[in-house]
N, C-alpha and C positions, 0 to 999 in steps of 0.2 A: 264804623269808620276808624281810621288810624289817627292817633293824636298828633304824631309827628311823622315825618318821612322815614325816620330811623326805626319806628316801631314795626315789629314783625306781625303782631297780633292786633286785631281790632279791640278797641276799648268798649267794654260792655258794662253798664251800670247794674251789677248784680246786687241782690238785696243786702248782702253783708257790706258791700261797698257803700251803699246809700246810708246804712246805719252808722258806719264809721265816719262817713262824711258829715252826718248830722252832729256827731260828737265833736268833730274837729271844728265845725262852725261855732259850737259853743266855746271852744278854746279861743278861737279868733275874736269872739265877741266879749271875752272876759268872764263868761259864766262858769267855765271850768278852768282851773289853774293847774290841776294835776290830773292827767289822764293816763291810765295804764290799759293798754289793749293787748290781749293775748290771743293768738291765732295759731292754727296748725301750719306746718310748712307748705309752701307752694300755693298760697291763696291770695297773693298779691299785696301783702301788708306793706312792703317797702315801696312798691309802685304807688299805692294810695297815699301813704304818709310822706315819704321822703322825696317823691318826685312830683306828684300832682298837688298835694296840699301846700308844700313849700313854695312852688311856683305861683299858685293862686294867691297865697298869703302875701308874697312880696309884690305881686301885681296889684293887689288891693291896698296894701299898706307899704308903699315903696320907700318910706322913710324909716322903716323898722328893720331890725336885724334878726336873722335866723342862724342858729348854730345847729348843725346836723352831724351826729356822730354814729358810727357803726363799729363793729368789732375790729375791723381793719381800716386803716386810713385810706388805703387805695380804693376800697369799696365805697367808703364815704365820699371820696372825691368823684368817683364814677357817678353817683347819684346827684352830687352837686352839679356835675356837667349836664345830667339829664334835665334837672330843673332849669338850669341856665338856658338850655336849648329851647325849652318850651317858652320861656319869656322872650327869647330872641325871635322866635317864629310867630308867636301869637300876641305877645305883650303890647307891641305898639298899637295894634288895632283894637284889642280888648280893653286895655288899661291906659294907653298912652305911656307905657313903661317899656324900656328896653334894657339892654346890658351895656354898661360902660365899656366902650371899645378899648379903653386903656387898662381895664382891670376885669378880665374875663376868664381867668384861670378857673379850672374846675374846683379847686380847693378854696378859692376866695374870689367872688365876683360881686360887683356893685350895680345897683339899679341906676337907670338913666332916664332923665326927663326928656322924652322925645320932642315935645313942643318947644322947650327952652334950651335944648341941646346942652344939658349939664347934669351933673349927678343929683339924684334925689337925696342921697345920704344913707339909704338902706343897703344891706349887703347880706350875702349868704356865705358862711364859713363852714368848712367841713373838717372833721378830724376823726382819728381813731379813738375808740373807747379806751380809757386809761392813758390817753395821750395828752399832750399840752394844748390848752386853748386859752392861755393867758392873754391879756390885752384885748380880749374880745368881749363884747356885751351882747346879750340876746333878749329879745322880747319873747321869742319862742325857742326853747331848747328841745331838739328831737334826739332821742336815744333809741336807735333802731337796731335791734338784735345785738346787744352788747356781748353775748356769748358766742364764740366761734363754733364750738362743737362739744362733743362728749368729754374730751380731756379737760377743757376749761370748766365744764359744768360739774364734774366730779372732783375738781381740785378746790379744797377749802381755801388755799392761799389765793387762787385766782378769783374766787368769789368774793373774798374779803378785799382784795385789791380793787376789784370793780366797784364795790360799795364805797370804799374809802375815796376812790376817784370821784364818784358821784357826789359825795358829801363835800370834799375839800377842793375839788376842781370844777366839775361841771355845774353844780348848783350855784356856786358863787358867781357865775357869769350872768345870772339873770338880772335884767333891768327891773326897775320898779313895776310891780304888777305883772311880771313875766310869768310865762306858763311853761310847763314841761309835759311833753308827750313821750311816754315810754311804750314802745311797741315791740313785742318779741314773741317768739315761740318759747314756751316754758320748758325748762330742762330739769330744774331742781327746786325743791321747796324753799331753799335759801338762795336762789338766784336774785338778781337785782329787783325784779318785780316782787318776789316773795318778801324781801327785806323791807321795801318801801311800804308795801301794803300792811305788813305786820306793824311797822311803826305808825302807820295811819290809824290802825285800830287801837293803838295804845295811846292815841292823843297827839300824834305828830301831824304833818301836812295831811290835809283832807284829799285823798286820792279817790277819783271815780274809776271804778273797775269795769271793764267791758271784756268779758271772756266769751269767745266764739268757738265752741268745740266743733270738731270735725263732724261728729254725729251728735245730733241734738239730744239734750237731756231734759229733765223737768224744768219748767219755768224758763224756757229758752228766750233770750232777748229778742230773737227774730220771730218768735211765735211759732217756731217749727214744732212738729210732732216728734216725740222721742224716736231717735233712730234716723231722722231725716238728715241728709248730708248738708254741709254748709253751703256748697255750691255744686249742684249736680253737673253743671256744664264743665267745670274744671276737674272735679273728682267725684264721680258717681258713687252712690252708696255701695254698690257691688264691689268696687275697687277698694273702698275704705274698709269694708268688711274683710277683704282678703289681707289687707295690711294689718288689721287688728289680729287676725288669726295667726299671722306670722311674726308678730311683735310681742315682746315681753310686756305684760300688763303694766309694769312700772313705767316703761317708756311710753306706751300708748296713752296712759292717763296723763302723763306729764306733757308730752309734745303735741298730741292730737286733741286731747280733751281739756288741756289747760289746768289740770288738777295734780300737780306734782306732790309727792309724799316722801317721807324719809325712806331711804333705801331699804332698811330693815322693817319699817312699819312704824305705827304710832303706839297707841296703848297696847295693841296686839301686834307682834312682829310676825312677818311672813314665815319665818323659819320655825315658828313654834308649832305649827299644825302638823299632825301626823296623817299620813295618807294610806288608804287601804285599797286593795283590789277586791273584786267580788269574790274571788276564790279564798281570800283571807278572812272573810267575815266570820264571827262566831256563829255557831249553828243555832244558838238559842240566846235570847236576851232575858234578863230579869224582868224587864218591862219595856213596852213601847210607849213613847211620849210624843204627842203632837202639840205644837206650839204655833199660835197664829198672831200675826200683827195686822191690825185693821185700823183704818183712819177715817171712819165714817163721820166723826164729829166735825170734819171740815167740809162735808158735802154742802153745807149751807153757805159757806164762804163764797163770795162772788167770783174771786179769782179761781178758786178750786173748781167751782161749777163750770166755769168757762172752759177749763182744760179737760174736764171729764173726771171720772173717778180716780182716786189714788190707787197705788199698788196695794194688793192684799197678798200677804206672804204666809204660807203654811209650811212648816217643816216637820218632818217625822224623824225622831231620834230613837236609837236603841240604847238602853243602859245595860252594861255588863259590869257589875260591881260599881267601881268608881269611874269607869270609862264610859265615854259617850261616843256614839257613832251617828253621824248625819246620814240617814238612809235615803231621804228624798226631800225635795222641795217643790212647792207649787207657788209660782209668783205670777199674778195676773192683775189686770185692771178690771175690777168687777164692781157691779152694783150690789146692793144688799141681797137681792134674790139670787144673783149669780154666786155670791159668796156662800149662801146656804147650800146651794148645789155642790160647790167645791168642797166645803167642809164635810158634807154628807158622803160624797164620793171618796174622799181621803179616809174617812172613818171606815167605810165599807171595805176599802182596799187593804187596810192594815188590820182588819179584824179576822181572826182565825187564819192567820198566815202560816202558823206552825213555827214562827220565829219568837213568839212571846206574846204576852197579853197586852193589849192596848189599855193602859190604865188611866191616862190623862189626856184631855183635849183642852189646852190652856188658851185663853183669850185675854189679852191685857185690857183691863177695865178703863185705864186712862186713855188709851188710843181709840178704842172702839166706842167707849161711852157705856155707862150702865144700862141704858135703855136698849141698846143694840144687843148687849150680852144677854139681857133677860129675854129678848125676842128670840135670840138664837137658842137659848136653853129650852124655850117652849117647843121649838121645832126639832131640835137635835138633842136627844138625851146624852148626858155625859159632859156637856160643856161646863167648864169651870172658869169663872171670872177671877183674874189675878190682879190685885192692886199693887203696882210697883212702888218700891221705896227708894227714894233718892233720884238724882238726875240720871240721864242716859249714860253719861260718862262714869258716874259713881257705880252704876250697876255693872258696866263693862269691867271696871277695875275689880269688882268683887269676884268675877269669874276668870279674870285673866291668869291668875296663878294655876288654874286647872289646865288652861291651854298651854302655858309655859312648861308645865310639868309633863306634857306629852300625853294627857288623858283624853284629849279630844281628837277624834278621827273623822276625816272627810274623804269622799271618794277621790281616787287618783284621777286628775283631769285628763291624763294622757291615755286612759284605758281605751276609750272609744269616743265616738261622736256624742253619745248620750251623757258623758260626764264633763264635756268641755266647759260647761257653765260654772264649774267649781272654781276655775281660775278667776272669773269675775267676782265670785262669792268671796274668795279669800281677799281679793283686792279691796272690796268694800269694807271689810273688817280692818284692813291695814291702814286705810286712809281716814277712818272714822276718828274724830267727828268732822273732818274737813270736807268730806265728800258730799255729793248731792243727794245721796240716798242713805238711809239708815234702817230700812224696814227689815232687811235680812239680819242685821246685827240685833235689832230689838227682839225678833222672834227667837234667834239663837241664844241670846243671853237668858231669856225667860226659860228656855228649855234646860240650859246648863244649871241655872239656879235650882230647878226641880231635880235634875240629876244629882246634884250635890246633896240636896236635902234628903232625898230617898236613899242615897248611898250611906249617909251618916246614920239614918234611921236603921238601916239593915245591919250596920256594924253593932248597934246596940239592941238588936233583936226586935226592932219595931216594925220591920217589913219582912214578910215571909219570902225566903229565897227560893228560887227554882231549884230543882234537884241537880246534884252534881252530874248525874248522867246526861243532863242536857247542857253541861258546860257553862253554868251560870257564873262560876267564879273564874272568869277569863282573866288572864294576867297580861295578855298583849305581848308576851315575850317573842312570839314568832313573827311579829311585825316590826320588831326593833332591829 
C-alpha cells in the first residue's frame, strides 16, 4: 500500500526498517536518549526517521516538539512537509490530531486538537545543519545526514563547524529529558557520528550505536549471514558487489559498511605497503614461513556457536633477507577437522616448490589454545605454537616500522582476478583496531615477527643463508 497519495512507491516493512523502528520506540519511551544510526545510501533512512517517525511521534505526543535538521534547510523543510502531510491525512482518524490551519508551513507547523478545535501545543520545526534554531525547544532532536557530500566530509573546517554547531546550538535546544537521533551515511572517521561516539566512549553522553552495513559482517544486528545484503528488494547482493568492485575500499567501508577510517590509515598506513607482480618475485627465498590464526577457544561460547565457526586464516610468506613477501592466504570458516585438512594441504602445497624451504608453521597459542595446538602437532609434524607478547596493538606497533620502511610486499591487487582480495586485506590492516575483523592482521604480524627474528639471526650468522646463485640476498631495488 502507499502511505500517502503523493508516495510513488509502496511502503514495505523491511527487516532493517523494523529494527530501526524498535530503536525509535525506545527513544519515544525514554529508554534511549542518544541514538546514532548509520546506514548506506538509498536504504530509506530519511523516510523512516524524518518522515514516518516524526509524524507518528507528534500524533502520539501532540504536546511535544520535534526539531528536525538536515544538511540543507530546503531539504529539511521538504521532510517537514512530508511529516505534516501524513498528520493531515491520517492524524485525525488515528490520533485525533491534525495540523493547525493557521500554522502549517513546511518549516514550522503546529499540532491541532481536532475534537476541541484548538492547538495542542506541540510543533515540528525544521532547519539546516549549522543553521540557527534559537528560540525553539525540542523533546526530540533529529539530525539527519548533516554532511552534504565528499567536499564537506573531507573538509576539516566543515567537520569542526558541524560539531561546534551540534554542541553550541543544536544540543542546547533539548527540553528536560530530551533525546537526540543522529542518522547518517558515514563519510569520515571524524564526522559528527564519529565525534559523538568517540566522546561517548570517553565518558560523555551515552550513545547507542546501530550500524547497518550494506553487506553483513560478523555479529550482524539483524542476524544476517556475512555477505547478505541489507535489503535484497532495494539493493540485491549482486549489485552491491558490483558497487564494491568499482569503489575505492576507503569509501566503500565508510559509506556502505559504516566503518570509516583515517584516509592514510591507522597504525599501518595504506601507502606503506609495497606491491609486486608475479614476474617480479625473487626466484628463491631464504625460507618459507606459514602463519595461522585460529579462534577455537570461542567455540564453546553460546553466541559464537550460534553463528558457527570463526574464521581461520593461514598465510604463506617468503623471506628474502629482511624482506617479506605475502605469497598466499587461506581464509575460511572451518571446524577443527576442516582446519587440519587446510593446514595439511597448505603445508603440502608449499613443500618442495623450488622457491625455498618451508621452515615454520606457526600457530598462535593464545587464539587457538594450547590443547588445540597440541592436537595439531600430533596430526601435522612441524606445527610450532607461538605465545604472543603484549596486546594486538602493541604487537602491530612492533612490526609497523618494517612495513613503513618498505620491507613488506603483497601481491598487486590489479594483476588479475586472483589477487583482488589483496585490496580488502590492506584495508583490514589500515582500519585496525577499529574494524570488525583482525584475523588477517594477527596472522601477518606473527609472520613478520618471525621474519624479523630470522633476518636478525642471519645477520649474525645464526641462520644458514641460501646460496647467492639462488638470489637469496635480494635487495628489492628492481621493485622500487
